[in-house]
N, C-alpha and C positions, 0 to 999 in steps of 0.2 A: 723274635724278627733278637730279641735280646741274646739269644745261644748265642746267633753268630761273632757275639764277641770274644766266648770262650770264660765267659764268667758263670756260676752258677744262676741257675731260673728261679733261684729263692730269692736269692738277693738281688737280684735287675727288679723282681717284682714286688718288694720290700719297698728298693726307694722310690719304684715307679705309685706306688699307694700314697706313700710318704710324702712324694711331689704333690698329686693329686688332691691327696687332703689342704697342703699348703696353700692347691690354688684356690681349692671350695673353701678354706679360709674367707679370703679375703672379701673383703665383701664388694659390690658391685661397679662402684664410682673409683676403688683408687683400682681395679686389676686392668691391667692396659692391653690392646692384643698385641701381638708377636705374630711376624708376616715370615714362613721362609722360603725362598725360592726353587724348584727344579727346573733345574740348566735342563735335564732331558726327562719326560716323562716312560717311563716302561713300555715297551710295545704288550699291546693287549691292554692294556689299562683306558677305563674311564673315565667321568670324574663318582658315581657313584665307588665304586672300589680303590681308587684310592682315596676317597673320604673314610672308608667304615676298615681302611689300612690303619691311615695318622690318627683314625677319633683311639683306638686303644693306646695310644700314647696323652690321651687328654682331650679337652675339649675344642671341637676345631669348627671352628665357627662359621669363613665362608670362603670356598675353593673355587676355582678359575684355572683351568687348562684351554693353552695356548692349539688349537685346532691345527694344524696342519695342509693349508690349500694344498698342495700338490701330489700329496697321498691322498687326499679325501678328509671327512668331518669327523672319521675315524677313529684315526692315527693322531697326537696332540705330541708337540714343539716341545714345551720348555709354559710351568705351571707354578701358581700359584699361593700357597693355605696359609689361612689365618686363620693362627691358635687363640684363644680365647684368652689367653694367660702367655704373657713375653716369655716367662720364666719356662713354661714349657716348649715350648717354640725355638729357646738354647737349645734347652735340654736333647730336643730329637736333630734339631741338625748336628750335636756335635756328634752324638752316640749313632745318630741313619749315616750320615755318609759314610761315602766309600765302602761299606759295606751289602752285600748279594742283597737282589732285589727278595729272592728267593723263592719257595714256591713250587711247584713241580718238574722236576726236572725235564721236560719231555715242553714245559713251555718255555715260551719261544724267550721270556727273561729271563730266566733263571739264572742266564750267567751274570744278568748286567749290573753293572753297581751303581748303587743310587748315590745323584753327584746332590747334597744341597745344603744351602748356603739362608745361615740367619739373615734376616736387614735391618741390621738396626737402624729405628726413627723414617722407618718406611711405615707407608700407611695408606690402607685402604683408597684412602681419594686419590693418593697418586698414579697410581694402577689405571682407575678409571678415567685418568685428566688422561693418561697415558696412552687409552684405548681408545677415549671419545677425538682426541689430535689425529689418532694416525686412522682413524676413519674419516677424520675431518680431511686427511692429507689424502688420504686414494679418494674420493667422492672429489673433492677438485682436477686428483690428476684424468681423472675416468671424463671430468666433463670438459677440459681441455683436450683431453682425445678425439671425444665424441666432436665440441668441435672444431674441431683439424680439420679427422676425416668428414665435415656438411658441408666447407670450405675443398675439399678437392670435389669432394664428388660437383658441387655447381661448376665449378670451374671445369671440369668433366664436362657437364651437361652443356655448361655454355662453348666451349670448343665444338663436341658433336653440333650446333645445329650451324658453329658459323660453317661448320666444312658442309653442313648437308644447303644451306643457304649456297654458298659460294658452288657448291657444286651444281643448282637448281637454278644458276645464274646462268654456267656458263652450256648448261642442258637449251636451254632457253635461245642462250642466244645461238646454241651454232643450230640451233632447230629456225628460229627466225632468221638466220643464214642459210639454212640449206634449203627453205623454202621462199626467200626472193631469189633463189636461184635457180629451183625449180617453174616458178609463177609462170616469175613476168620471162619474156626472151630477154638472151643477154644484147644490151641497148647496144649501138652504136655513142660513137662519141659523133657529140655535137661537133660539127665543122662550122668553123666561120669564117665566110669568106672575107676577106679583107681589100678593099678594091682601091686603089692606088688613087691619092689625093692627086689634086692638083697645084701645079708647079707653078 
């Protein structure tokens, strides 16, 4: 990857080894982790391949790649990589940003460029909080949609029941009306004779 910038490989490897030596000389407490952000993950790369690629530049702590829900969980939209040293993370972001991914020519992401940014004052906790918040929002949205669908289903059931009741009442009324006309002969209306009163 260092050869893609046009410098000699010996110079780049010397610089890499010196920076890694500086990184290892620091005590564990003084070493602050640095996080870089990948705005797009090259097609075909997974967590282990990404980790092994960035491990050649320095010690990698944690890696998180956001899966693409539309294309499936084998494709990733964006990612965060934590290096155990902030200096290494800055250097990686500066050196690799806007360089080709490389690999074999037939590979899908051969002509893809890395789009990397160093995130100053960004902690891994911020990422986990954000992911937990997004998950909570998603669950709340799902609960709301489920309750809405349940309400609509109950309303539909109730309206179907009401229609059935009305239909039964109509049918029973028609049946009773038909039975009355069929069972009882037509009754003559009672004629009331009125007698003339005394004058």
